[in-house]
VOBA-1610 file (N, C-alpha, C; in pm, whole numbers, padded with zeros to 5 digits, always signed):
BEGIN
Unk+00145+20997+13566Unk+00197+20935+13444Unk+00269+21040+13363Unk+00393+21014+13327Unk+00468+21108+13246Unk+00438+21086+13099Unk+00441+21194+13021Unk+00411+21186+12879Unk+00510+21273+12804Unk+00503+21266+12669Unk+00589+21352+12589Unk+00556+21498+12617Unk+00658+21581+12632Unk+00636+21724+12646Unk+00624+21787+12508Unk+00551+21895+12500Unk+00533+21967+12375Unk+00617+22094+12378Unk+00713+22109+12288Unk+00791+22232+12285Unk+00699+22352+12264Unk+00705+22446+12356Unk+00625+22567+12341Unk+00481+22551+12381Unk+00441+22430+12424Unk+00299+22409+12453Unk+00252+22492+12570Unk+00342+22523+12664Unk+00301+22598+12781Unk+00330+22748+12764Unk+00383+22785+12650Unk+00415+22926+12628Unk+00295+22995+12567Unk+00196+23023+12651Unk+00071+23081+12601Unk+00093+23217+12539Unk+00202+23286+12573Unk+00226+23418+12518Unk+00250+23414+12369Unk+00292+23297+12314Unk+00317+23284+12171Unk+00192+23248+12095Unk+00083+23219+12166Unk-00039+23176+12099Unk-00118+23296+12052Unk-00213+23269+11962Unk-00305+23373+11918Unk-00392+23417+12033Unk-00457+23533+12024Unk-00550+23574+12129Unk-00655+23467+12152Unk-00702+23458+12276Unk-00791+23349+12312Unk-00932+23370+12260Unk-00966+23490+12213Unk-01099+23511+12159Unk-01100+23477+12010Unk-01219+23443+11959Unk-01233+23413+11818Unk-01201+23267+11788Unk-01206+23229+11658Unk-01182+23091+11619Unk-01041+23045+11653Unk-01026+22915+11678Unk-00895+22860+11709Unk-00805+22859+11587Unk-00863+22836+11468Unk-00787+22832+11344Unk-00863+22907+11236Unk-00787+22963+11141Unk-00854+23018+11024Unk-00872+22906+10921Unk-00938+22937+10809Unk-00971+22834+10710Unk-00847+22770+10652Unk-00744+22850+10626Unk-00621+22796+10568Unk-00554+22698+10664Unk-00547+22735+10792Unk-00485+22647+10891Unk-00567+22520+10910Unk-00699+22532+10902Unk-00784+22415+10917Unk-00755+22313+10806Unk-00731+22363+10686Unk-00698+22272+10576Unk-00559+22214+10590Unk-00466+22290+10646Unk-00327+22244+10658Unk-00305+22151+10776Unk-00389+22161+10879Unk-00367+22080+10999Unk-00366+21932+10962Unk-00261+21862+11002Unk-00243+21722+10965Unk-00248+21633+11088Unk-00347+21547+11093Unk-00354+21449+11201Unk-00235+21355+11195Unk-00192+21318+11074Unk-00079+21228+11060Unk+00048+21291+11117Unk+00070+21421+11091Unk+00187+21488+11146Unk+00183+21491+11298Unk+00065+21515+11355Unk+00051+21515+11500Unk+00084+21379+11558Unk+00039+21273+11493Unk+00066+21138+11542Unk+00215+21104+11529Unk+00277+21147+11419Unk+00421+21122+11405Unk+00499+21195+11515Unk+00457+21317+11547Unk+00524+21390+11654Unk+00511+21316+11786Unk+00393+21263+11815Unk+00373+21190+11940Unk+00463+21068+11949Unk+00484+21002+11837Unk+00568+20882+11839Unk+00717+20915+11846Unk+00757+21033+11795Unk+00899+21071+11797Unk+00910+21224+11799Unk+00898+21286+11919Unk+00899+21433+11926Unk+01025+21495+11870Unk+01140+21434+11893Unk+01265+21493+11847Unk+01272+21503+11696Unk+01224+21400+11628Unk+01236+21396+11483Unk+01132+21482+11412Unk+01017+21504+11476Unk+00906+21567+11406Unk+00864+21702+11466Unk+00943+21757+11560Unk+00905+21883+11623Unk+00894+21996+11520Unk+00988+22003+11426Unk+00984+22110+11326Unk+00865+22090+11231Unk+00842+21967+11185Unk+00732+21942+11092Unk+00596+21968+11154Unk+00587+21950+11285Unk+00458+21965+11354Unk+00438+22105+11411Unk+00502+22205+11349Unk+00493+22341+11401Unk+00350+22392+11411Unk+00269+22375+11306Unk+00131+22423+11309Unk+00051+22346+11413Unk+00067+22215+11417Unk-00011+22133+11509Unk+00020+22169+11654Unk+00149+22196+11684Unk+00187+22235+11820Unk+00136+22375+11853Unk+00139+22466+11754Unk+00089+22601+11775Unk-00060+22599+11807Unk-00136+22520+11732Unk-00280+22511+11757Unk-00306+22452+11895Unk-00225+22353+11934Unk-00240+22295+12067Unk-00210+22398+12175Unk-00110+22487+12151Unk-00079+22593+12246Unk-00195+22692+12257Unk-00259+22723+12145Unk-00373+22814+12150Unk-00486+22754+12232Unk-00508+22623+12217Unk-00613+22558+12295Unk-00584+22570+12444Unk-00458+22554+12481Unk-00422+22569+12623Unk-00441+22713+12670Unk-00414+22809+12581Unk-00432+22949+12618Unk-00578+22982+12643Unk-00669+22903+12585Unk-00812+22926+12604Unk-00864+22858+12729Unk-00784+22771+12790Unk-00828+22696+12907Unk-00712+22685+13004Unk-00715+22768+13109Unk-00603+22773+13204Unk-00580+22640+13272Unk-00683+22556+13284Unk-00667+22428+13352Unk-00582+22331+13273Unk-00555+22362+13144Unk-00483+22268+13060Unk-00339+22310+13034Unk-00293+22415+13099Unk-00156+22462+13074Unk-00053+22357+13113Unk-00086+22272+13208Unk+00012+22176+13256Unk-00006+22038+13195Unk-00096+22023+13097Unk-00116+21893+13034Unk-00020+21875+12918Unk+00017+21749+12894Unk+00095+21715+12777Unk+00004+21649+12675Unk+00062+21608+12562Unk-00017+21552+12455Unk-00051+21660+12354Unk-00130+21626+12254Unk-00171+21720+12151Unk-00323+21725+12148Unk-00377+21847+12139Unk-00521+21863+12126Unk-00558+21856+11978Unk-00655+21772+11945Unk-00706+21763+11809Unk-00833+21846+11803Unk-00834+21961+11735Unk-00953+22046+11732Unk-01073+21970+11678Unk-01190+22005+11728Unk-01310+21930+11693Unk-01338+21936+11544Unk-01316+22052+11480Unk-01345+22061+11338Unk-01250+21975+11255Unk-01127+21955+11302Unk-01034+21865+11234Unk-01077+21721+11254Unk-01122+21688+11374Unk-01168+21553+11403Unk-01281+21515+11309Unk-01382+21598+11297Unk-01496+21565+11211Unk-01454+21561+11065Unk-01362+21650+11024Unk-01314+21648+10886Unk-01246+21517+10854Unk-01156+21470+10940Unk-01082+21348+10914Unk-01170+21225+10922Unk-01271+21226+11009Unk-01356+21110+11021Unk-01448+21095+10901Unk-01482+21204+10839Unk-01563+21194+10717Unk-01483+21128+10606Unk-01354+21163+10596Unk-01270+21101+10494Unk-01252+20953+10523Unk-01225+20918+10649Unk-01213+20779+10688Unk-01077+20722+10654Unk-00990+20701+10753Unk-00859+20641+10731Unk-00860+20497+10779Unk-00806+20400+10703Unk-00809+20261+10744Unk-00741+20238+10878Unk-00791+20142+10956Unk-00732+20105+11084Unk-00733+19954+11099Unk-00643+19903+11184Unk-00632+19758+11196Unk-00563+19719+11324Unk-00520+19591+11334Unk-00457+19541+11454Unk-00341+19450+11425Unk-00336+19337+11493Unk-00218+19252+11495Unk-00180+19187+11365Unk-00269+19179+11265Unk-00236+19111+11140Unk-00148+19195+11048Unk-00098+19308+11097Unk-00014+19393+11014Unk+00130+19344+11002Unk+00166+19241+11078Unk+00307+19200+11085Unk+00353+19126+10960Unk+00268+19048+10897Unk+00309+18964+10785Unk+00371+19049+10674Unk+00471+18993+10608Unk+00545+19069+10509Unk+00462+19105+10387Unk+00354+19032+10359Unk+00274+19060+10240Unk+00147+19139+10273Unk+00138+19193+10392Unk+00020+19271+10429Unk+00023+19406+10359Unk-00088+19445+10295Unk-00101+19577+10232Unk-00160+19673+10335Unk-00073+19737+10413Unk-00123+19824+10518Unk-00198+19944+10461Unk-00163+19984+10335Unk-00233+20096+10274Unk-00376+20061+10235Unk-00408+19929+10237Unk-00543+19885+10202Unk-00618+19827+10321Unk-00570+19858+10442Unk-00633+19802+10561Unk-00781+19835+10567Unk-00863+19738+10601Unk-01008+19754+10604Unk-01051+19805+10740Unk-01120+19917+10740Unk-01164+19980+10864Unk-01278+19902+10928Unk-01295+19922+11058Unk-01411+19869+11129Unk-01536+19944+11085Unk-01646+19871+11062Unk-01771+19935+11026Unk-01835+19991+11152Unk-01856+20123+11156Unk-01913+20190+11272Unk-02044+20259+11233Unk-02133+20281+11331Unk-02253+20359+11300Unk-02216+20500+11258Unk-02287+20553+11159Unk-02265+20691+11117Unk-02304+20785+11230Unk-02235+20899+11238Unk-02270+21002+11335Unk-02373+21094+11271Unk-02488+21113+11337Unk-02601+21179+11273Unk-02634+21316+11330Unk-02625+21335+11462Unk-02685+21454+11521Unk-02614+21582+11480Unk-02482+21578+11462Unk-02411+21698+11418Unk-02446+21728+11272Unk-02453+21624+11189Unk-02496+21644+11051Unk-02636+21703+11045Unk-02722+21662+11140Unk-02859+21711+11141Unk-02868+21857+11183Unk-02765+21910+11246Unk-02765+22052+11281Unk-02743+22085+11426Unk-02709+21986+11511Unk-02681+22017+11651Unk-02568+22118+11661Unk-02581+22213+11754Unk-02479+22317+11772Unk-02367+22265+11862Unk-02244+22279+11817Unk-02127+22237+11894Unk-02063+22361+11956Unk-02060+22365+12088Unk-01999+22477+12160Unk-01860+22433+12205Unk-01756+22490+12145Unk-01619+22453+12178Unk-01554+22559+12265Unk-01439+22524+12320Unk-01362+22620+12400Unk-01419+22645+12538Unk-01507+22558+12588Unk-01565+22578+12721Unk-01458+22557+12828Unk-01473+22629+12939Unk-01378+22616+13049Unk-01450+22571+13176Unk-01532+22657+13232Unk-01608+22619+13351Unk-01741+22556+13316Unk-01821+22522+13418Unk-01957+22477+13394Unk-02036+22589+13326Unk-02133+22553+13246Unk-02207+22650+13166Unk-02353+22653+13211Unk-02407+22773+13228Unk-02549+22792+13258Unk-02603+22897+13161Unk-02701+22858+13080Unk-02759+22946+12980Unk-02899+22984+13027Unk-02927+23114+13054Unk-03061+23153+13097Unk-03165+23120+12988Unk-03281+23075+13033Unk-03389+23041+12940Unk-03520+23099+12992Unk-03591+23170+12905Unk-03720+23228+12940Unk-03826+23118+12932Unk-03894+23092+13043Unk-03994+22986+13047Unk-04137+23038+13050Unk-04154+23165+13081Unk-04287+23224+13084Unk-04278+23372+13052Unk-04364+23419+12962Unk-04357+23558+12921Unk-04439+23649+13011Unk-04419+23777+12994Unk-04496+23876+13070Unk-04644+23867+13032Unk-04732+23884+13130Unk-04876+23873+13108Unk-04935+24009+13072Unk-05015+24011+12968Unk-05086+24131+12925Unk-05235+24113+12957Unk-05294+24217+13015Unk-05434+24208+13057Unk-05514+24323+12999Unk-05642+24297+12978Unk-05736+24402+12941Unk-05796+24459+13069Unk-05790+24589+13085Unk-05834+24651+13211Unk-05934+24762+13182Unk-06011+24795+13284Unk-06108+24905+13274Unk-06036+25040+13277Unk-06106+25143+13237Unk-06048+25276+13239Unk-06003+25312+13380Unk-05881+25366+13388Unk-05820+25407+13515Unk-05782+25291+13606Unk-05796+25169+13559Unk-05756+25052+13641Unk-05613+25012+13608Unk-05546+24948+13702Unk-05407+24905+13683Unk-05403+24753+13666Unk-05320+24700+13576Unk-05308+24555+13561Unk-05227+24495+13676Unk-05255+24370+13705Unk-05172+24297+13802Unk-05037+24267+13737Unk-04937+24257+13821Unk-04803+24229+13768Unk-04803+24091+13702Unk-04740+24082+13587Unk-04723+23955+13517Unk-04580+23938+13471Unk-04488+23920+13563Unk-04345+23916+13531Unk-04309+23785+13461Unk-04211+23788+13371Unk-04165+23664+13306Unk-04092+23575+13406Unk-04081+23446+13372Unk-04011+23349+13456Unk-03894+23289+13378Unk-03795+23246+13453Unk-03671+23197+13391Unk-03626+23067+13456Unk-03549+22988+13378Unk-03469+22882+13437Unk-03336+22878+13362Unk-03260+22770+13374Unk-03129+22764+13309Unk-03110+22630+13239Unk-03043+22635+13126Unk-02992+22514+13061Unk-02846+22501+13102Unk-02811+22389+13161Unk-02675+22373+13216Unk-02597+22266+13142Unk-02467+22287+13137Unk-02373+22192+13079Unk-02255+22179+13173Unk-02213+22056+13199Unk-02094+22032+13280Unk-02019+21914+13218Unk-01887+21912+13228Unk-01809+21814+13152Unk-01828+21670+13200Unk-01844+21581+13103Unk-01840+21436+13124Unk-01724+21384+13039Unk-01640+21303+13099Unk-01517+21260+13032Unk-01536+21123+12968Unk-01503+21116+12839Unk-01494+20987+12769Unk-01347+20962+12740Unk-01302+20843+12766Unk-01160+20813+12752Unk-01141+20670+12703Unk-01030+20647+12640Unk-00994+20513+12597Unk-00845+20505+12574Unk-00793+20384+12574Unk-00652+20367+12541Unk-00630+20230+12480Unk-00524+20220+12402Unk-00482+20094+12341Unk-00333+20077+12366Unk-00293+19959+12411Unk-00151+19928+12431Unk-00097+19858+12307Unk+00010+19912+12252Unk+00070+19857+12131Unk+00208+19801+12165Unk+00229+19675+12135Unk+00356+19610+12168Unk+00474+19665+12091Unk+00593+19659+12151Unk+00714+19716+12092Unk+00746+19650+11957Unk+00735+19518+11949Unk+00766+19451+11823Unk+00667+19488+11713Unk+00541+19507+11750Unk+00443+19544+11650Unk+00476+19681+11591Unk+00519+19774+11678Unk+00559+19906+11629Unk+00679+19894+11536Unk+00779+19812+11576Unk+00899+19797+11496Unk+00870+19733+11361Unk+00788+19629+11360Unk+00766+19552+11238Unk+00668+19619+11141Unk+00597+19721+11188Unk+00505+19792+11098Unk+00555+19932+11067Unk+00676+19965+11109Unk+00731+20097+11078Unk+00654+20210+11143Unk+00584+20184+11251Unk+00508+20287+11320Unk+00367+20305+11266Unk+00331+20236+11155Unk+00198+20251+11099Unk+00088+20214+11198Unk+00116+20116+11282Unk+00012+20071+11374Unk-00027+20181+11471Unk+00067+20269+11509Unk+00033+20381+11598Unk-00067+20473+11531Unk-00047+20501+11404Unk-00140+20586+11330Unk-00278+20519+11321Unk-00280+20390+11290Unk-00407+20322+11272Unk-00485+20312+11403Unk-00414+20282+11511Unk-00480+20273+11642Unk-00533+20410+11683Unk-00455+20516+11658Unk-00500+20650+11695Unk-00625+20689+11618Unk-00629+20660+11488Unk-00748+20689+11410Unk-00868+20609+11459Unk-00844+20486+11500Unk-00953+20404+11553Unk-01008+20464+11682Unk-00919+20514+11769Unk-00964+20578+11893Unk-01044+20704+11863Unk-01000+20785+11766Unk-01072+20907+11732Unk-01209+20875+11672Unk-01216+20770+11590Unk-01346+20728+11536Unk-01438+20683+11648Unk-01383+20613+11745Unk-01464+20566+11858Unk-01516+20684+11940Unk-01437+20790+11953Unk-01483+20910+12025Unk-01601+20972+11953Unk-01593+20985+11820Unk-01703+21043+11744Unk-01830+20961+11761Unk-01818+20829+11760Unk-01934+20742+11781Unk-01990+20760+11921Unk-01901+20769+12021Unk-01946+20784+12160Unk-02023+20914+12180Unk-01980+21023+12117Unk-02052+21150+12130Unk-02190+21140+12066Unk-02199+21078+11949Unk-02328+21063+11882Unk-02421+20975+11965Unk-02369+20866+12020Unk-02450+20779+12105Unk-02499+20854+12228Unk-02411+20932+12289Unk-02450+21007+12408Unk-02561+21106+12375Unk-02554+21171+12259Unk-02655+21268+12221Unk-02791+21203+12200Unk-02792+21076+12161Unk-02918+21007+12132Unk-02967+20926+12251Unk-02881+20843+12309Unk-02926+20748+12412Unk-02845+20757+12540Unk-02772+20867+12563Unk-02702+20882+12691Unk-02802+20881+12806Unk-02773+20804+12910Unk-02870+20783+13018Unk-02870+20894+13123Unk-02765+20974+13127Unk-02754+21073+13234Unk-02704+21014+13364Unk-02671+20885+13365Unk-02615+20818+13483Unk-02488+20745+13440Unk-02419+20687+13539Unk-02294+20615+13511Unk-02196+20700+13431Unk-02186+20828+13468Unk-02093+20925+13409Unk-02127+20967+13267Unk-02243+20926+13214Unk-02282+20962+13079Unk-02358+21095+13077Unk-02348+21171+12968Unk-02441+21282+12948Unk-02582+21227+12930Unk-02681+21317+12943Unk-02820+21276+12919Unk-02855+21306+12773Unk-02888+21201+12699Unk-02923+21216+12560Unk-03069+21247+12539Unk-03106+21267+12414Unk-03240+21312+12381Unk-03347+21212+12422Unk-03322+21084+12401Unk-03425+20984+12432Unk-03447+20966+12581Unk-03355+21015+12663Unk-03371+21007+12809Unk-03406+21143+12868Unk-03444+21237+12783Unk-03486+21369+12829Unk-03638+21372+12837Unk-03693+21406+12951Unk-03838+21405+12969Unk-03899+21526+12900Unk-04023+21508+12853Unk-04096+21619+12793Unk-04100+21620+12642Unk-04038+21520+12575Unk-04045+21513+12430Unk-04189+21491+12386Unk-04223+21544+12269Unk-04350+21509+12209Unk-04353+21360+12179Unk-04463+21295+12208Unk-04470+21150+12196Unk-04572+21108+12091Unk-04530+21019+12003Unk-04619+20960+11903Unk-04612+20809+11921Unk-04725+20746+11949Unk-04729+20602+11975Unk-04791+20529+11857Unk-04726+20421+11815Unk-04782+20340+11709Unk-04902+20260+11756Unk-04893+20207+11876Unk-05001+20126+11932Unk-04955+20060+12059Unk-05044+19985+12122Unk-05011+19919+12249Unk-04898+19818+12232Unk-04885+19764+12112Unk-04776+19670+12083Unk-04686+19722+11971Unk-04688+19854+11951Unk-04611+19913+11844Unk-04686+19903+11711Unk-04626+19959+11607Unk-04688+19953+11474Unk-04583+19985+11369Unk-04608+19938+11248Unk-04522+19976+11137Unk-04537+20125+11111Unk-04426+20198+11091Unk-04435+20343+11070Unk-04502+20375+10937Unk-04582+20481+10936Unk-04655+20523+10817Unk-04643+20674+10800Unk-04700+20723+10691Unk-04707+20867+10666Unk-04778+20938+10781Unk-04884+20877+10836Unk-04957+20939+10947Unk-04866+20963+11067Unk-04779+20869+11097Unk-04688+20886+11210Unk-04590+21001+11183Unk-04544+21013+11059Unk-04454+21121+11023Unk-04523+21256+11044Unk-04649+21267+10999Unk-04725+21391+11019Unk-04742+21420+11167Unk-04773+21316+11246Unk-04794+21336+11390Unk-04666+21380+11461Unk-04550+21328+11419Unk-04424+21371+11478Unk-04401+21520+11456Unk-04430+21568+11335Unk-04413+21710+11309Unk-04517+21793+11385Unk-04640+21743+11392Unk-04744+21818+11463Unk-04712+21832+11611Unk-04651+21728+11671Unk-04619+21732+11813Unk-04521+21844+11845Unk-04437+21882+11748Unk-04343+21993+11766Unk-04409+22126+11728Unk-04484+22126+11617Unk-04544+22250+11569Unk-04642+22309+11670Unk-04711+22224+11746Unk-04809+22272+11844Unk-04744+22353+11956Unk-04608+22345+11968Unk-04537+22414+12077Unk-04470+22543+12032Unk-04513+22598+11920Unk-04462+22726+11869Unk-04312+22723+11839Unk-04259+22605+11808Unk-04116+22593+11783Unk-04077+22662+11653Unk-03967+22739+11660Unk-03911+22800+11540Unk-03816+22701+11476Unk-03848+22657+11356Unk-03774+22548+11292Unk-03660+22604+11207Unk-03540+22608+11265Unk-03422+22650+11190Unk-03359+22532+11116Unk-03348+22417+11183Unk-03290+22297+11121Unk-03379+22177+11148Unk-03501+22174+11092Unk-03591+22061+11117Unk-03544+21937+11042Unk-03563+21823+11102Unk-03524+21700+11034Unk-03548+21579+11120Unk-03523+21464+11060Unk-03544+21334+11125Unk-03410+21265+11146Unk-03401+21190+11255Unk-03287+21102+11279Unk-03342+20967+11319Unk-03304+20863+11247Unk-03351+20728+11277Unk-03246+20629+11230Unk-03281+20500+11228Unk-03184+20398+11189Unk-03214+20341+11051Unk-03127+20255+11004Unk-03139+20201+10868Unk-03260+20110+10852Unk-03306+20048+10960Unk-03424+19961+10951Unk-03549+20043+10920Unk-03561+20159+10985Unk-03676+20246+10958Unk-03669+20299+10816Unk-03550+20338+10771Unk-03538+20386+10634Unk-03584+20279+10535Unk-03538+20156+10553Unk-03576+20049+10461Unk-03728+20026+10462Unk-03787+20033+10582Unk-03931+20011+10593Unk-04009+20122+10522Unk-03971+20247+10544Unk-04044+20359+10485Unk-04017+20374+10336Unk-03903+20324+10289Unk-03879+20324+10145Unk-03976+20229+10073Unk-04028+20131+10147Unk-04124+20037+10089Unk-04268+20067+10129Unk-04288+20180+10199Unk-04422+20220+10244Unk-04475+20330+10153Unk-04582+20303+10076Unk-04634+20405+09984Unk-04688+20526+10060Unk-04671+20641+09998Unk-04721+20765+10055Unk-04872+20760+10068Unk-04925+20796+10187Unk-05068+20801+10215Unk-05139+20669+10185Unk-05066+20558+10194Unk-05128+20428+10180Unk-05161+20387+10038Unk-05125+20469+09938Unk-05150+20432+09800Unk-05056+20321+09756Unk-05088+20254+09651Unk-05006+20142+09605Unk-04909+20183+09496Unk-04921+20307+09447Unk-04829+20356+09345Unk-04781+20495+09385Unk-04684+20544+09313Unk-04635+20679+09339Unk-04518+20681+09435Unk-04492+20800+09488Unk-04375+20823+09572Unk-04385+20748+09704Unk-04275+20684+09750Unk-04274+20623+09883Unk-04264+20729+09992Unk-04292+20689+10115Unk-04285+20783+10226Unk-04144+20837+10244Unk-04044+20750+10234Unk-03903+20790+10240Unk-03849+20793+10098Unk-03786+20902+10058Unk-03740+20914+09921Unk-03611+20997+09919Unk-03551+21009+09803Unk-03430+21089+09785Unk-03462+21208+09696Unk-03406+21325+09729Unk-03427+21441+09644Unk-03328+21438+09527Unk-03329+21543+09446Unk-03244+21546+09327Unk-03096+21542+09360Unk-03060+21587+09481Unk-02920+21586+09523Unk-02880+21456+09590Unk-02975+21362+09602Unk-02945+21234+09665Unk-02960+21234+09816Unk-03018+21340+09873Unk-03038+21347+10018Unk-03161+21266+10058Unk-03150+21196+10171Unk-03265+21126+10227Unk-03367+21227+10275Unk-03495+21202+10244Unk-03600+21298+10275Unk-03722+21227+10333Unk-03789+21297+10427Unk-03919+21256+10481Unk-04007+21379+10486Unk-04119+21376+10417Unk-04215+21487+10418Unk-04148+21622+10388Unk-04055+21620+10294Unk-03987+21743+10256Unk-03878+21786+10351Unk-03851+21707+10454Unk-03745+21740+10551Unk-03628+21646+10531Unk-03507+21694+10566Unk-03389+21607+10562Unk-03401+21499+10668Unk-03358+21380+10631Unk-03358+21266+10723Unk-03215+21211+10731Unk-03172+21176+10851Unk-03036+21129+10874Unk-03041+20991+10938Unk-02951+20905+10895Unk-02954+20765+10937Unk-02831+20731+11018Unk-02852+20675+11136Unk-02742+20624+11218Unk-02794+20506+11299Unk-02718+20400+11301Unk-02757+20285+11382Unk-02722+20304+11529Unk-02681+20425+11566Unk-02680+20461+11709Unk-02822+20480+11760Unk-02918+20503+11671Unk-03059+20508+11709Unk-03105+20364+11733Unk-03160+20333+11849Unk-03186+20192+11883Unk-03292+20127+11795Unk-03273+19997+11773Unk-03371+19915+11701Unk-03411+19793+11784Unk-03381+19797+11914Unk-03407+19683+12002Unk-03501+19718+12117Unk-03591+19813+12093Unk-03682+19857+12198Unk-03801+19762+12209Unk-03872+19771+12322Unk-03987+19684+12349Unk-04112+19768+12370Unk-04223+19725+12312Unk-04352+19788+12335Unk-04458+19677+12345Unk-04515+19661+12464Unk-04616+19557+12485Unk-04559+19420+12456Unk-04625+19348+12366Unk-04583+19212+12333Unk-04474+19208+12226Unk-04437+19325+12171Unk-04329+19331+12072Unk-04199+19355+12147Unk-04120+19249+12159Unk-04003+19252+12247Unk-03875+19263+12165Unk-03802+19370+12189Unk-03667+19383+12135Unk-03656+19408+11986Unk-03765+19449+11920Unk-03757+19472+11775Unk-03817+19606+11733Unk-03848+19693+11827Unk-03901+19825+11792Unk-03786+19924+11771Unk-03806+20016+11677Unk-03708+20120+11648Unk-03760+20256+11689Unk-03667+20351+11702Unk-03702+20488+11737Unk-03690+20578+11614Unk-03778+20678+11608Unk-03771+20784+11508Unk-03775+20915+11585Unk-03675+20998+11564Unk-03667+21128+11630Unk-03688+21239+11526Unk-03770+21335+11562Unk-03789+21452+11477Unk-03770+21577+11562Unk-03717+21681+11501Unk-03704+21805+11578Unk-03625+21911+11508Unk-03610+22020+11579Unk-03528+22133+11536Unk-03389+22111+11594Unk-03299+22052+11516Unk-03173+22003+11571Unk-03078+22113+11612Unk-03102+22237+11567Unk-03019+22348+11616Unk-03048+22379+11763Unk-03156+22320+11819Unk-03185+22337+11961Unk-03113+22233+12048Unk-03036+22143+11986Unk-02951+22052+12063Unk-02813+22115+12076Unk-02759+22115+12197Unk-02627+22172+12225Unk-02531+22061+12263Unk-02414+22059+12200Unk-02307+21967+12238Unk-02191+22053+12288Unk-02169+22053+12417Unk-02062+22131+12477Unk-01931+22055+12476Unk-01825+22120+12429Unk-01692+22058+12425Unk-01596+22145+12504Unk-01538+22089+12608Unk-01443+22165+12690Unk-01307+22161+12622Unk-01238+22277+12623Unk-01119+22290+12543Unk-01159+22305+12398Unk-01074+22263+12308Unk-01102+22281+12165Unk-01119+22150+12091Unk-01130+22039+12160Unk-01150+21914+12089Unk-01105+21795+12170Unk-01030+21707+12108Unk-00992+21578+12166Unk-00844+21579+12199Unk-00809+21527+12316Unk-00669+21515+12355Unk-00618+21376+12318Unk-00510+21373+12241Unk-00448+21247+12200Unk-00307+21244+12256Unk-00273+21135+12327Unk-00142+21126+12391Unk-00077+20992+12362Unk+00054+20994+12347Unk+00134+20872+12337Unk+00213+20858+12466Unk+00191+20748+12537Unk+00254+20725+12667Unk+00346+20604+12659Unk+00479+20625+12649Unk+00571+20512+12642Unk+00621+20466+12779Unk+00569+20527+12888Unk+00629+20506+13019Unk+00550+20411+13109Unk+00418+20407+13098Unk+00339+20326+13190Unk+00381+20180+13189Unk+00417+20130+13070Unk+00461+19991+13060Unk+00598+19987+12992Unk+00687+20073+13039Unk+00818+20087+12976Unk+00903+19961+12989Unk+00879+19880+13092Unk+00960+19759+13110Unk+00945+19664+12992Unk+00829+19662+12929Unk+00806+19575+12814Unk+00817+19650+12682Unk+00841+19781+12688Unk+00850+19860+12567Unk+00716+19887+12501Unk+00607+19865+12575Unk+00473+19884+12519Unk+00438+20032+12513Unk+00382+20074+12400Unk+00337+20212+12381Unk+00187+20217+12409Unk+00145+20305+12497Unk+00002+20325+12527Unk-00045+20452+12457Unk-00145+20439+12373Unk-00205+20554+12304Unk-00337+20585+12373Unk-00351+20710+12420Unk-00463+20751+12505Unk-00541+20861+12435Unk-00674+20854+12444Unk-00760+20959+12393Unk-00855+21002+12503Unk-00879+21135+12513Unk-00967+21192+12616Unk-01050+21303+12555Unk-01176+21312+12594Unk-01261+21423+12551Unk-01360+21454+12662Unk-01388+21581+12682Unk-01486+21625+12782Unk-01601+21693+12709Unk-01722+21641+12729Unk-01836+21699+12659Unk-01963+21681+12742Unk-02069+21748+12701Unk-02202+21732+12761Unk-02306+21761+12655Unk-02428+21715+12680Unk-02540+21730+12588Unk-02654+21802+12660Unk-02718+21895+12592Unk-02836+21961+12649Unk-02924+22007+12533Unk-03051+22036+12562Unk-03141+22092+12461Unk-03194+22225+12512Unk-03205+22320+12420Unk-03256+22453+12456Unk-03405+22444+12489Unk-03480+22373+12407Unk-03624+22353+12430Unk-03655+22206+12405Unk-03697+22134+12508Unk-03730+21994+12489Unk-03851+21979+12398Unk-03939+22081+12395Unk-04057+22076+12311Unk-04024+22092+12162Unk-03896+22114+12131Unk-03854+22120+11991Unk-03836+21981+11930Unk-03858+21876+12009Unk-03832+21740+11961Unk-03950+21649+11990Unk-03967+21548+11905Unk-04069+21446+11926Unk-04010+21309+11897Unk-04075+21206+11948Unk-04020+21071+11943Unk-04130+20968+11920Unk-04106+20880+11827Unk-04182+20755+11814Unk-04087+20643+11851Unk-04117+20569+11957Unk-04024+20468+12008Unk-04075+20327+11988Unk-04178+20309+11905Unk-04233+20174+11887Unk-04260+20142+11739Unk-04166+20187+11652Unk-04180+20160+11510Unk-04134+20018+11480Unk-04223+19936+11426Unk-04192+19797+11394Unk-04147+19791+11248Unk-04032+19733+11227Unk-03973+19730+11092Unk-03956+19588+11038Unk-03996+19487+11114Unk-03977+19348+11070Unk-04114+19280+11055
//
């Protein structure tokens, strides 16, 4: 499939050195997703305006030899998260009417992305498969008699591995729709695709199955600390919160970014659950002075990517999950420097249809599975 070429995109000699950050703080603020999208729709008209965006894309290629021959524009991960927090309206076919306020288009309601906010580490610029050595057993120390020698007690090792899993999507935009909306629809569709990528990464980190080309998410990783409400589940209480933390603390975990990730149903339930079963005073879930969601003095993050349709015993399809852990021990590997966004006018050129394509390669892993615990049978109804 042929795509728009990027002037200078293959000239790695003009890029910054491949070591260090892809952009400095000033460039990160100046990088414009809108300019990149305008360039994709009309390279000739916007090549000069998109100088920074093309330069950053060239640097990304310089960091990954396998991408020197790709077209399109790379959207750095830090720009993607910045723009998604702001939230740009997106829409579809109803943009044609003459009285449509495209500047007021109502976005699709999506689940919030939680794991990166909670502190998961994002590793960008990856090229090959990644293997991180991990110490699984320490050297043994023994008490010995005078003049006696200890038996060898060598440490043991394994590896935490990451390999790319590709998430992709595309939307075909009709020629008349592009003409009648002045190109706005291309911007809106592109933003919708980027939002969908962010949701897909968060979902993969939480409930990725590890099969059907998906990364393996936390809930499908064996060895998590387990807290059970009961044979048929139970309403979450302060006791369950304490047990979730204890399940991690018993494993000598160093808590750099401890916190909870759950869904809005659990938050609503715990906001109405008195602390320690009392009928007055602070609820189990509360807000601090800065307005942050809190559980037992820890930050709590809410995303409806955390399932609320689980089954436990006779409670079918209404149980929710609560995850607790040291979120800096979750690794999100990103190959290249972010998301590839491409405008393809050729695949369906006979009809004049523009295909907008998004691609991202990522994987999920945890440094220590014992850094996390799970309650999967919280009843909220």
